[in-house]
Each structure stands twice: as structure tokens, then as C-alpha cells.
VOPAVEX-675051 format. One record per residue: residue in one letter; x, y, z of N, C-alpha, C in turn. Coordinates in steps of 0.02 Angstrom, whole numbers, padded with zeros to 5 digits, always signed. Example, Ala and Ser with C-alpha at 12.3 -4.5 7.8 and 13.67 -1.06 7.14 Angstrom:
2
a+00660-00284+00390+00615-00225+00390+00660-00165+00390;s+00642-00112+00354+00684-00053+00357+00645+00002+00394;
***
This chain:
373
m+00044-00065+00003+00011-00002-00011+00036+00072+00008;n+00031+00109-00056+00074+00172-00041+00055+00221+00029;k+00121+00238+00044+00124+00268+00101+00116+00346+00096;v+00052+00400+00085+00036+00465+00087+00073+00505+00143;s+00118+00560+00135+00126+00595+00188+00162+00662+00149;f+00121+00699+00215+00134+00787+00199+00194+00812+00231;i+00216+00874+00197+00266+00922+00229+00232+00997+00232;t+00247+01020+00278+00226+01096+00275+00265+01144+00326;g+00292+01172+00305+00344+01241+00339+00386+01261+00304;e+00440+01284+00320+00503+01346+00288+00540+01303+00248;k+00563+01332+00204+00602+01283+00151+00671+01253+00184;s+00677+01276+00232+00727+01231+00290+00697+01178+00309;d+00642+01163+00309+00603+01100+00349+00609+01057+00287;i+00623+01074+00234+00629+01014+00184+00673+00971+00174;p+00687+00910+00170+00743+00861+00187+00790+00873+00133;t+00832+00864+00148+00898+00918+00086+00897+00843+00018;r+00863+00783+00037+00860+00731-00015+00811+00762-00065;l+00747+00767-00042+00692+00807-00081+00713+00858-00138;l+00746+00893-00129+00742+00970-00159+00762+00955-00225;p+00803+00913-00251+00812+00890-00312+00745+00872-00354;q+00702+00829-00318+00637+00796-00356+00591+00853-00362;l+00587+00884-00302+00544+00949-00307+00548+00993-00357;a+00627+01006-00337+00631+01072-00418+00604+01037-00489;t+00617+00966-00501+00618+00930-00563+00540+00944-00566;l+00486+00919-00521+00426+00954-00519+00405+01013-00523;m+00432+01057-00502+00410+01130-00495+00420+01141-00592;a+00464+01135-00611+00489+01149-00666+00444+01109-00733;q+00426+01057-00712+00363+01014-00756+00301+01036-00744;l+00284+01062-00683+00203+01094-00688+00190+01147-00703;a+00260+01195-00699+00245+01248-00739+00227+01270-00805;d+00265+01199-00835+00251+01191-00909+00183+01174-00920;g+00156+01122-00901+00093+01075-00896+00030+01119-00893;e+00047+01189-00845+00002+01227-00825-00030+01280-00871;g+00035+01279-00919+00026+01316-00970+00055+01403-00952;k+00106+01380-00908+00136+01443-00905+00200+01455-00932;e+00227+01496-00953+00292+01516-00962+00340+01489-00953;t+00354+01449-01013+00432+01399-01024+00489+01438-00998;g+00527+01417-00997+00603+01446-00976+00639+01418-00924;h+00609+01396-00869+00633+01386-00778+00654+01311-00797;s+00707+01322-00793+00738+01233-00770+00742+01216-00705;a+00752+01138-00705+00745+01121-00642+00822+01168-00575;e+00858+01174-00604+00915+01202-00587+00912+01271-00564;y+00862+01305-00607+00842+01366-00570+00799+01351-00497;f+00756+01299-00504+00714+01301-00437+00757+01272-00408;l+00781+01218-00415+00849+01215-00359+00882+01271-00320;e+00901+01321-00341+00933+01364-00351+00870+01426-00297;r+00838+01432-00319+00765+01464-00281+00770+01434-00221;l+00760+01371-00232+00739+01336-00149+00781+01361-00105;g+00853+01353-00117+00909+01376-00067+00927+01443-00054;l+00881+01477-00080+00890+01549-00070+00864+01583-00003;p+00864+01613+00036+00843+01627+00104+00762+01659+00099;t+00717+01676+00137+00654+01706+00108+00694+01788+00131;p+00656+01826+00103+00676+01923+00105+00631+01924+00195;p+00669+01951+00224+00658+01970+00304+00587+01997+00307;e+00569+02048+00257+00508+02058+00286+00463+02030+00251;y+00468+01960+00230+00402+01917+00210+00416+01859+00244;g+00341+01829+00249+00326+01771+00277+00332+01712+00235;s+00344+01642+00233+00346+01608+00174+00321+01549+00207;v+00270+01510+00185+00260+01429+00197+00251+01385+00123;i+00281+01326+00138+00279+01293+00080+00253+01236+00112;g+00202+01201+00071+00189+01158+00075+00208+01080+00014;l+00214+01018+00043+00239+00956-00026+00168+00900-00004;a+00172+00864-00050+00113+00803-00034+00167+00745-00077;l+00174+00689-00030+00223+00644-00070+00183+00562-00069;i+00198+00547-00095+00174+00468-00096+00242+00411-00096;d+00244+00389-00049+00308+00333-00053+00381+00371-00048;n+00383+00459-00015+00439+00489-00028+00450+00521-00090;k+00411+00507-00126+00407+00549-00205+00354+00593-00215;t+00365+00667-00220+00359+00735-00218+00294+00723-00259;v+00226+00747-00262+00175+00741-00321+00128+00813-00315;g+00162+00846-00262+00130+00918-00275+00165+00975-00213;w+00149+01010-00248+00180+01087-00199+00137+01142-00204;g+00137+01168-00154+00110+01236-00156+00145+01277-00091;h+00120+01333-00086+00159+01407-00055+00108+01456-00041;l+00130+01485+00013+00094+01526+00050+00141+01592+00037;t+00124+01664+00055+00163+01702+00062+00124+01763+00077;w+00164+01823+00122+00135+01870+00138+00192+01918+00154;r+00174+01988+00188+00215+02045+00209+00230+02029+00273;k+00268+02032+00322+00262+02041+00377+00217+02095+00405;d+00228+02162+00383+00197+02213+00401+00131+02216+00379;g+00117+02166+00340+00018+02178+00344+00023+02223+00272;k+00040+02248+00262+00038+02291+00186-00003+02257+00120;r-00046+02280+00096-00074+02247+00045-00060+02318-00009;t-00015+02303-00051-00020+02322-00111-00030+02305-00192;r-00010+02331-00228-00039+02301-00296+00025+02265-00310;f+00084+02296-00305+00126+02230-00297+00158+02189-00260;s+00126+02178-00199+00155+02144-00133+00073+02123-00112;r+00044+02049-00134-00002+02036-00086-00018+01975-00049;p-00038+01962+00004-00037+01873+00015-00057+01840-00024;e-00031+01762-00023-00034+01739-00091-00035+01656-00064;m-00100+01609-00085-00081+01531-00098-00093+01514-00160;y-00037+01451-00167-00040+01429-00227-00039+01378-00218;i-00079+01317-00242-00044+01226-00222-00075+01209-00322;i-00038+01167-00338-00031+01139-00386-00015+01050-00403;i-00053+00987-00407-00023+00941-00404-00016+00903-00463;d+00028+00854-00471+00037+00818-00538-00043+00782-00546;p-00058+00806-00643-00095+00777-00652-00131+00712-00652;k-00078+00674-00638-00075+00591-00615-00126+00579-00562;e-00109+00621-00509-00119+00614-00439-00185+00664-00427;r-00223+00684-00451-00274+00718-00450-00325+00688-00426;r-00391+00731-00395-00448+00698-00349-00456+00634-00324;k-00362+00666-00300-00389+00604-00230-00357+00638-00159;g-00381+00683-00150-00375+00721-00091-00324+00750-00064;y-00252+00732-00110-00184+00790-00090-00201+00852-00082;g-00227+00889-00125-00230+00958-00141-00280+00986-00096;t-00325+00931-00071-00369+00965+00006-00342+00971+00050;q-00291+00934+00065-00255+00919+00116-00197+00970+00115;m-00148+00984+00076-00112+01036+00079-00151+01101+00082;c-00215+01100+00056-00241+01168+00037-00259+01188+00138;r-00265+01120+00166-00298+01138+00241-00236+01136+00270;n-00181+01118+00269-00111+01125+00295-00087+01181+00286;l-00099+01237+00237-00073+01293+00217-00121+01336+00261;l-00176+01333+00248-00202+01392+00268-00238+01398+00345;e-00204+01318+00382-00197+01340+00442-00123+01375+00480;k-00073+01389+00434-00012+01423+00450-00027+01518+00438;v-00092+01529+00404-00105+01609+00391-00090+01631+00458;p-00038+01683+00439-00044+01735+00510-00114+01768+00538;p-00116+01769+00591-00201+01810+00612-00218+01854+00595;h-00134+01920+00567-00156+01977+00538-00182+01999+00462;i-00184+01925+00422-00188+01903+00363-00279+01896+00344;d-00309+01942+00332-00389+01935+00293-00428+01923+00239;v-00372+01921+00192-00375+01903+00133-00320+01874+00086;l-00335+01836+00040-00280+01790+00030-00287+01793-00063;d-00246+01823-00115-00238+01796-00178-00227+01717-00192;v-00281+01704-00232-00262+01621-00248-00256+01618-00330;p-00213+01620-00380-00190+01603-00460-00226+01559-00467;a-00272+01562-00539-00271+01479-00551-00298+01486-00644;m-00275+01463-00696-00285+01485-00750-00364+01456-00756;k-00384+01512-00798-00475+01505-00811-00486+01447-00855;s-00545+01407-00816-00583+01337-00841-00545+01317-00800;s-00486+01313-00784-00443+01234-00765-00477+01201-00689;s-00461+01156-00674-00511+01138-00627-00486+01138-00550;g-00426+01174-00545-00390+01244-00501-00449+01283-00487;a-00463+01326-00531-00498+01391-00532-00585+01347-00513;r-00596+01275-00539-00661+01273-00497-00653+01259-00434;y-00590+01225-00406-00601+01209-00354-00579+01281-00306;v-00549+01335-00315-00552+01396-00281-00615+01431-00276;q-00665+01392-00327-00718+01446-00322-00781+01414-00294;t-00769+01347-00300-00832+01300-00254-00821+01282-00197;k-00767+01259-00167-00737+01245-00105-00719+01291-00050;l-00668+01346-00094-00658+01399-00042-00704+01461-00063;g-00757+01462-00094-00772+01530-00105-00738+01587-00139;g-00691+01569-00182-00661+01599-00210-00706+01664-00254;t-00687+01735-00267-00708+01766-00291-00662+01793-00341;v-00682+01793-00427-00632+01836-00465-00625+01900-00466;v-00582+01910-00457-00559+01992-00434-00541+02025-00497;d-00484+01974-00541-00461+02009-00607-00455+01933-00647;e-00451+01978-00712-00439+01893-00749-00388+01953-00821;r-00327+01912-00800-00276+01937-00842-00283+01886-00910;k-00314+01923-00949-00283+01892-01012-00206+01892-01050;r-00190+01849-01058-00119+01887-01095-00096+01868-01171;g-00074+01924-01194-00054+01904-01277+00034+01899-01273;v+00047+01853-01325+00092+01849-01340+00145+01869-01409;l+00204+01901-01427+00228+01895-01478+00303+01869-01490;e+00314+01823-01522+00371+01782-01533+00401+01829-01569;i+00441+01862-01549+00491+01904-01567+00555+01889-01606;r+00569+01830-01605+00641+01797-01671+00628+01790-01722;q+00551+01787-01738+00527+01782-01786+00530+01818-01831;l+00546+01879-01806+00557+01961-01837+00619+01961-01857;q+00633+02008-01920+00694+02016-01944+00705+02088-01922;l+00773+02073-01896+00801+02142-01851+00832+02194-01912;e+00817+02211-01969+00832+02248-01993+00773+02302-02010;e+00711+02258-02029+00638+02265-02034+00629+02314-01974;v+00637+02295-01918+00619+02295-01859+00652+02381-01847;s+00708+02397-01844+00740+02426-01840+00745+02494-01891;q+00714+02503-01963+00677+02529-02002+00630+02558-01985;e+00590+02517-01956+00511+02540-01900+00510+02574-01867;a+00565+02560-01822+00573+02587-01763+00608+02672-01788;k+00661+02660-01827+00665+02750-01819+00600+02801-01856;r+00580+02747-01927+00531+02785-01961+00478+02818-01891;q+00445+02776-01846+00417+02793-01800+00443+02848-01741;r+00508+02826-01744+00532+02889-01710+00553+02945-01737;q+00548+02949-01794+00561+03025-01814+00486+03060-01818;l+00419+03008-01826+00374+03041-01837+00346+03080-01768;a+00360+03045-01712+00362+03055-01641+00399+03148-01639;e+00455+03143-01647+00492+03200-01663+00449+03260-01702;k+00437+03248-01748+00421+03311-01797+00340+03316-01746;l+00306+03276-01717+00249+03317-01685+00269+03321-01634;g+00353+03338-01600+00342+03362-01527+00360+03331-01475;f+00383+03260-01510+00411+03220-01441+00452+03191-01426;e+00500+03180-01386+00548+03139-01376+00534+03080-01352;l+00589+03025-01373+00580+02942-01342+00627+02944-01317;r+00626+02932-01224+00684+02933-01189+00679+02852-01173;f+00737+02826-01157+00757+02761-01135+00788+02772-01068;m+00762+02730-01038+00797+02726-00964+00787+02678-00916;t+00821+02645-00879+00805+02567-00848+00783+02595-00765;h+00789+02548-00720+00769+02572-00674+00806+02594-00632;e+00887+02584-00638+00942+02624-00635+00944+02718-00629;t+00901+02713-00676+00922+02788-00713+00860+02818-00707;i+00798+02792-00723+00730+02823-00722+00725+02895-00675;e+00762+02907-00624+00750+02980-00572+00795+03018-00603;q+00835+03011-00637+00906+03055-00676+00860+03065-00754;k+00810+03016-00764+00800+03044-00850+00736+03081-00842;v+00679+03064-00790+00606+03106-00796+00613+03123-00715;d+00543+03167-00713+00531+03185-00651+00497+03127-00625;f+00524+03100-00561+00504+03031-00534+00414+03060-00533;s+00404+03113-00478+00344+03127-00462+00271+03108-00529;a+00302+03148-00584+00273+03150-00627+00259+03089-00669;f+00309+03029-00653+00325+02966-00693+00237+02934-00663;v+00265+02930-00586+00220+02893-00555+00155+02914-00561;k+00139+02976-00565+00062+02991-00559+00027+02978-00645;m+00088+02976-00686+00071+02952-00759+00058+02890-00748;v+00085+02845-00720+00069+02780-00705+00003+02757-00679;a-00009+02809-00627-00088+02791-00588-00127+02813-00637;e-00145+02859-00659-00175+02901-00697-00198+02845-00776;l-00128+02784-00792-00143+02754-00847-00189+02692-00822;e-00156+02672-00763-00191+02614-00733-00262+02627-00714;s-00283+02682-00705-00370+02701-00679-00396+02733-00741;d-00351+02742-00813-00380+02759-00856-00420+02802-00856;d-00410+02856-00816-00453+02918-00804-00395+03000-00759;s-00421+03026-00786-00369+03085-00736-00385+03076-00678;l-00339+03090-00635-00331+03099-00544-00337+03156-00520;a-00366+03176-00487-00354+03240-00425-00295+03245-00400;e-00270+03300-00389-00216+03299-00369-00197+03278-00277;w-00141+03253-00303-00135+03208-00226-00120+03245-00181;t-00103+03244-00118-00082+03277-00064-00006+03258-00074;i+00033+03283-00040+00113+03278-00005+00116+03220+00006;e+00076+03190+00069+00070+03127+00091+00065+03051+00039;e+00012+03082+00004-00020+03028-00051+00043+03028-00089;t+00089+03085-00116+00130+03093-00172+00180+03039-00140;t+00194+03051-00092+00252+03027-00056+00266+02950-00049;e+00180+02933-00037+00170+02868-00024+00167+02804-00080;k+00127+02844-00145+00137+02811-00205+00210+02808-00242;e+00263+02847-00217+00316+02846-00237+00351+02796-00214;e+00342+02808-00150+00400+02754-00113+00360+02682-00122;e+00293+02668-00146+00259+02609-00158+00307+02576-00224;y+00298+02629-00289+00332+02593-00338+00418+02579-00342;r+00443+02631-00286+00520+02622-00276+00527+02544-00234;t+00480+02527-00191+00465+02453-00190+00466+02395-00228;k+00422+02423-00266+00409+02378-00334+00473+02364-00374;l+00508+02413-00393+00584+02415-00426+00611+02393-00393;e+00637+02391-00303+00691+02358-00261+00666+02288-00275;l+00606+02270-00244+00578+02185-00241+00634+02171-00303;e+00609+02193-00364+00615+02158-00434+00705+02155-00446;q+00740+02199-00409+00790+02202-00416+00851+02156-00375;k+00806+02143-00327+00837+02099-00256+00818+02014-00307;r+00768+02014-00359+00759+01938-00380+00806+01953-00464;e+00835+02006-00455+00898+02015-00515+00840+02023-00590;s+00786+02050-00592+00754+02062-00641+00790+02130-00670;q+00778+02160-00731+00805+02214-00754+00728+02248-00799;f+00716+02329-00776+00688+02334-00801+00699+02384-00864;l+00679+02410-00928+00686+02422-00991+00619+02490-00999;q+00639+02542-01008+00568+02585-01029+00590+02640-01079;y+00537+02652-01121+00547+02721-01130+00490+02743-01108;v+00500+02834-01134+00445+02869-01107+00434+02935-01169;a+00378+02935-01172+00366+03015-01221+00367+03073-01189;v+00382+03116-01222+00401+03174-01162+00388+03233-01234;e+00334+03270-01202+00333+03330-01243+00389+03383-01242;k+00428+03386-01296+00474+03450-01288+00461+03509-01265;e+00408+03550-01267+00385+03618-01287+00375+03615-01207;t+00332+03568-01167+00295+03576-01090+00336+03541-01036;g+00379+03485-01066+00413+03427-01028+00369+03376-01008;e+00324+03400-01027+00264+03359-01002+00271+03265-01010;l+00245+03238-00967+00235+03151-00986+00178+03122-01035;a+00183+03101-01090+00135+03081-01131+00103+03003-01134;g+00169+02961-01105+00151+02881-01113+00217+02856-01079;y+00213+02783-01100+00281+02762-01072+00258+02662-01093;t+00300+02652-01108+00338+02557-01104+00373+02535-01075;q+00346+02485-01031+00396+02453-00972+00411+02398-00986;i+00464+02362-00986+00472+02271-00997+00518+02242-00954;v+00495+02198-00917+00529+02170-00861+00587+02117-00907;t+00631+02115-00889+00678+02057-00923+00712+02025-00843;n+00729+01952-00876+00781+01920-00819+00715+01901-00771;f+00664+01895-00783+00609+01888-00703+00616+01829-00702;e+00650+01813-00629+00637+01752-00608+00692+01693-00636;r+00718+01756-00681+00803+01715-00696+00801+01697-00767;n+00726+01717-00788+00715+01681-00867+00728+01737-00928;k+00793+01721-00943+00796+01760-01006+00781+01777-01069;k+00712+01724-01080+00686+01716-01140+00633+01754-01126;q+00602+01783-01074+00533+01792-01059+00556+01871-01052;g+00514+01911-01107+00521+01999-01073+00450+01999-01058;w+00407+02038-00997+00363+02047-00975+00334+02141-00991;d+00294+02136-01013+00267+02198-01002+00213+02222-00936;s+00276+02249-00900+00250+02281-00848+00204+02335-00837;g+00201+02375-00895+00154+02440-00910+00177+02482-00974;n+00112+02503-00998+00124+02503-01069+00037+02584-01053;g+00049+02612-01102-00002+02670-01107+00032+02720-01126;v-00031+02760-01161-00030+02841-01171-00095+02883-01143;l-00092+02932-01111-00114+02976-01080-00175+02984-01122;a-00239+02973-01099-00299+03001-01166-00284+03061-01192;r-00263+03102-01182-00252+03172-01202-00194+03176-01274;f-00160+03123-01266-00102+03119-01306-00124+03070-01369;r-00163+03020-01342-00212+02958-01408-00205+02999-01480;g-00204+02944-01521-00242+02952-01575-00185+02994-01629;i-00108+02994-01610-00059+03007-01667-00003+02955-01630;g+00002+02893-01633+00050+02845-01663+00088+02843-01589;l+00083+02883-01548+00148+02876-01483+00169+02821-01448;g+00112+02778-01436+00106+02699-01416+00134+02650-01465;l+00107+02656-01529+00161+02613-01553+00229+02640-01566;a+00236+02704-01589+00299+02714-01583+00361+02692-01513;l+00327+02702-01456+00385+02691-01409+00387+02612-01421;n+00338+02573-01424+00319+02483-01418+00390+02475-01474;c+00376+02503-01541+00458+02495-01588+00507+02505-01552;q+00519+02569-01528+00602+02563-01519+00600+02512-01450;m+00561+02469-01400+00562+02441-01360+00592+02374-01394;l+00537+02348-01443+00550+02298-01471+00616+02285-01534;e+00631+02328-01552+00713+02329-01586+00783+02325-01536;r+00754+02362-01463+00816+02355-01422+00795+02270-01383;l+00742+02231-01395+00746+02176-01360+00777+02132-01422;l+00767+02159-01463+00808+02094-01507+00879+02099-01536;r+00898+02184-01509+00966+02206-01527+01003+02192-01462;e+00971+02176-01408+01011+02178-01357+00993+02133-01295;t+00948+02104-01295+00928+02034-01236+00923+01969-01285;e+00904+01945-01224+00899+01853-01261+00816+01830-01266;v+00789+01908-01254+00737+01864-01265+00690+01842-01311;t+00649+01799-01312+00615+01756-01367+00534+01770-01373;r+00496+01794-01332+00430+01789-01318+00423+01849-01257;w+00399+01894-01286+00366+01967-01268+00292+01973-01252;i+00263+01966-01168+00219+01947-01151+00178+01997-01106;t+00137+02009-01130+00079+02065-01100+00013+02043-01061;e-00003+02073-01018-00054+02054-00970-00099+02114-00985;n-00086+02160-01006-00107+02227-01038-00144+02237-01091;m-00150+02182-01128-00149+02176-01214-00239+02193-01214;y-00284+02166-01173-00365+02153-01186-00400+02209-01119;s-00368+02253-01081-00386+02280-01050-00413+02369-01070;s-00397+02370-01123-00453+02435-01160-00432+02428-01233;e-00484+02450-01278-00481+02460-01337-00423+02482-01384;y-00395+02534-01330-00316+02572-01367-00272+02520-01357;l-00245+02495-01310-00192+02429-01314-00213+02386-01335;l-00276+02333-01359-00287+02304-01403-00262+02315-01469;k-00297+02391-01479-00270+02392-01568-00204+02390-01571;m-00166+02433-01531-00085+02445-01526-00069+02373-01519;f-00051+02330-01494-00021+02263-01470-00046+02231-01538;t-00092+02240-01555-00127+02187-01621-00083+02213-01693;e-00059+02276-01699-00025+02309-01740+00040+02276-01715;l+00058+02288-01674+00128+02248-01670+00126+02163-01690;g+00103+02118-01684+00082+02057-01708+00071+02016-01641;f+00059+02029-01588+00035+02013-01520-00030+01979-01541;e-00037+01897-01505-00098+01868-01521-00115+01815-01450;y-00176+01808-01437-00192+01780-01385-00154+01755-01349;y-00143+01733-01283-00121+01670-01247-00129+01621-01197;i-00139+01679-01150-00165+01621-01105-00233+01677-01051;t-00283+01649-01017-00295+01686-00978-00282+01677-00893;n-00257+01709-00861-00246+01687-00785-00304+01729-00731;c-00326+01688-00670-00379+01725-00658-00345+01728-00589;i-00354+01795-00540-00331+01798-00487-00403+01779-00445;h-00393+01766-00376-00474+01751-00344-00461+01772-00288;e-00501+01809-00250-00495+01825-00183-00535+01767-00136;v-00512+01756-00094-00553+01724-00039-00525+01749+00035;t-00586+01770+00055-00579+01802+00143-00578+01753+00183;r-00544+01763+00265-00534+01724+00310-00595+01685+00339;e-00658+01726+00322-00716+01692+00330-00727+01625+00297;a-00710+01642+00233-00730+01576+00181-00678+01526+00204;w-00633+01536+00205-00564+01487+00199-00580+01475+00301;e-00604+01486+00338-00613+01455+00403-00687+01415+00389;a-00721+01438+00358-00791+01379+00339-00749+01318+00316;f-00708+01308+00256-00701+01275+00230-00638+01226+00265;l-00609+01257+00306-00583+01204+00358-00614+01164+00432;e-00683+01207+00450-00738+01190+00480-00768+01124+00453;e-00786+01141+00392-00801+01083+00349-00775+01019+00325;e-00710+01041+00312-00661+00993+00313-00624+00938+00370;d-00658+00972+00432-00635+00920+00496-00700+00899+00530;s-00750+00923+00498-00831+00908+00518-00804+00825+00487;r-00799+00830+00413-00798+00785+00357-00759+00742+00383;s-00691+00755+00424-00639+00689+00419-00667+00670+00500;l-00700+00697+00532-00711+00668+00594-00783+00626+00576;n-00827+00628+00548-00866+00580+00516-00849+00523+00509;e-00799+00531+00448-00764+00485+00430-00729+00433+00479;k-00697+00459+00534-00667+00423+00585-00724+00350+00629;r-00774+00402+00632-00825+00368+00665-00877+00321+00616;r-00867+00325+00542-00910+00282+00517-00871+00227+00531;p-00927+00167+00558-00895+00085+00565-00873+00062+00496;h-00831+00034+00508-00786-00004+00431-00839-00068+00422;a-00824-00084+00356-00865-00127+00336-00851-00204+00391;r-00880-00256+00384-00870-00322+00417-00862-00352+00370;t-00821-00386+00368-00809-00468+00309-00868-00495+00323;p-00916-00519+00319-00964-00575+00311-00936-00633+00330;k-00972-00679+00378-00939-00730+00390-00937-00801+00350;r-00908-00826+00324-00900-00896+00271-00956-00952+00311;s-00995-00963+00272-01057-01022+00299-01023-01080+00306;k-01039-01116+00343-00989-01172+00361-01014-01238+00294;h-01082-01212+00281-01112-01266+00222-01066-01232+00148;l-01033-01182+00156-00990-01177+00075-00929-01207+00075;
***
């Protein structure tokens, strides 16, 4: 009979002998779920060996059959309790498809939820749309879909650098004739290249797709620090930010930007669209296309990126039109669910009750053999 066991704790609680097979499973399951390829087992093994940043709490859960890992999950949160756009408490669980529907995921879910700190009241739980995982989160955990991130992808190495360079130059010249400069900057040079407060305000306005009221000094400081936190977090992960911003020459006003994160999770083959858009009052003159043509040329010329991925493509008609012109196509949809403490405590109570009833249920007795047989 197979022996089923579970491990729930910090990374240091995982026996060293299990780390290589866990890393292999993590790489295989990431590909199987439709996530972005490019992470090797060696990458995951290296990540498992790194300490958790001191400002974060983290718990890992494993499911094992005869000491072979068949599922893994994590629970992460900020210790200070802050819930920002770039850092939210999250739980994620995935089981080897061959071992699903056997209760392993449910037990891992119970184990992780019992570790949620008391100051956390809401968890984000991601799952691919229409997957068994999404159905489980919605029906068992009472999760509510708060964000559907449709992704678009452009296989950039199928393009010719010379043709892209010519188009980038043409678009840049058109922008200059209209009175705009297209500036390149990284996360290290952003505060030297542009007015940082104005940049953060523009990003916030684009995310809301509406004009914003004037921020107070306190609000401005808070938003700037939140944005710096995002950049600092990715720098710790060795990610790199490449950005182009359109600046109106006469006024110095920022009109739009495009931002790509490369080397995200040490994956040099993926380029993630981390922000993109042109303010409404500057749309209709081709700035978005001009900015992204510059980015496309730089990715082809100076990076190892093979796939440019965006989660913003379907967020507005404007972005859909622009990304479609660049050649992006639909990829996958990732759903972000919110699960409240009330919902997961009800789940735990129901599971505890079910387990208790199973223990109390009398075992079926083997009928005695008739003496006449």
C-alpha cells in the first residue's frame, strides 16, 4: 500500500534529499499548467536554496507518495501586513495531473490555510481560467474572481531585426515631428531621466484610465515609495526594467510609456510587459506604437528575449489595437481569486467535520463464511 505524507513549513524544513525532485516537479508542472516556459529544474533548485527576504513570511507545502513529491504549494505574505498592488498575500497549490482527485490538494490546502497569520484577512489565489484549480477555488474555498488577466504574446525572434530597426526609426522620426522625444531609461536611471513624481502620477492615471485629482504631499510620497518598493523587489530578484517614455519637448510633460521586465525569475527568454499606455489627451497620433517599436528593436538587439508577453493587451480597446498592430496574439487567461478569512475558516470547519464523520463511520465487516460452503 502506498504511503502518503505531507510536509508543511519553511524551506529549511524540506529534507535535502527531496530538493532535487521537488525542483524537477516544479519545472514540469509550470510547463503543464500553460505557464511561461524557460525555467529549468536547476533554476528552481537554486531558488529553493535562497533565504526568504526578511520582510516576507513564507510557508511551503508538499504532498508525497512513498517519499516521491507529487504536489507542492506556497503561502506568502508581508510581515507588516501591507497589501499593495505589487505585494499581496498569496496561496498557490498544484498537483501532478496523474495524482489529482485523490484528496492531496485538499489536504495541502488545509495545511497551508492553518498557517495563515492572524493579521491576514484576504488571500489571492491564482488559477488558469476554466481549469480544475479555478473551479476548486470558486466552489470549495468560495473564491471570487477579482481580476482576469488575458495574456498576449509576440514571438519576437520570428521578426527580422533590420526591418524592425527601420520601422523603429520611422516611428521615432514621426514622434519627433509631432514634438515628442522618446527617452530610454532603466530602473537605475529613471530618477535622473524624468521627473519621478510626474512619472508615478502618469502610471497611476494610466492604470485607472482616467484623470486623477491632485495628490496631497503625503499621498505623493506614499505612491512614490510604493513604486520604489516594486523596483527594489525586482532588483533583489535580479530582474531588469527597460523603459521608454514619451516627453513633450515644449512643455516637458510626460505623455506615455512602455516598460518591460527582463530576466524575471532568472528567465532571460521572457520579456514581461509591466506597464504600457499613452495618456488619453495624447492618443490618436501614434505615440504608443512609436514607443513599443523602440522597445521591440532593443529587445531584439540587446537581449536574449524570445517572447514578449503582456497582461495589458485586452484591458482597453486602445491597447488591443496597438498590440495587435505589433503582431501580438492571444495566449492564456489567468484568474486572480480573492478568498476571505471567513470563507477559508468555513472550509476548514467543513473539512474537519467531514474527517471526524469518516473516523466515526463503522468499518464494513467481512461477512462470515457459511459452514455449508
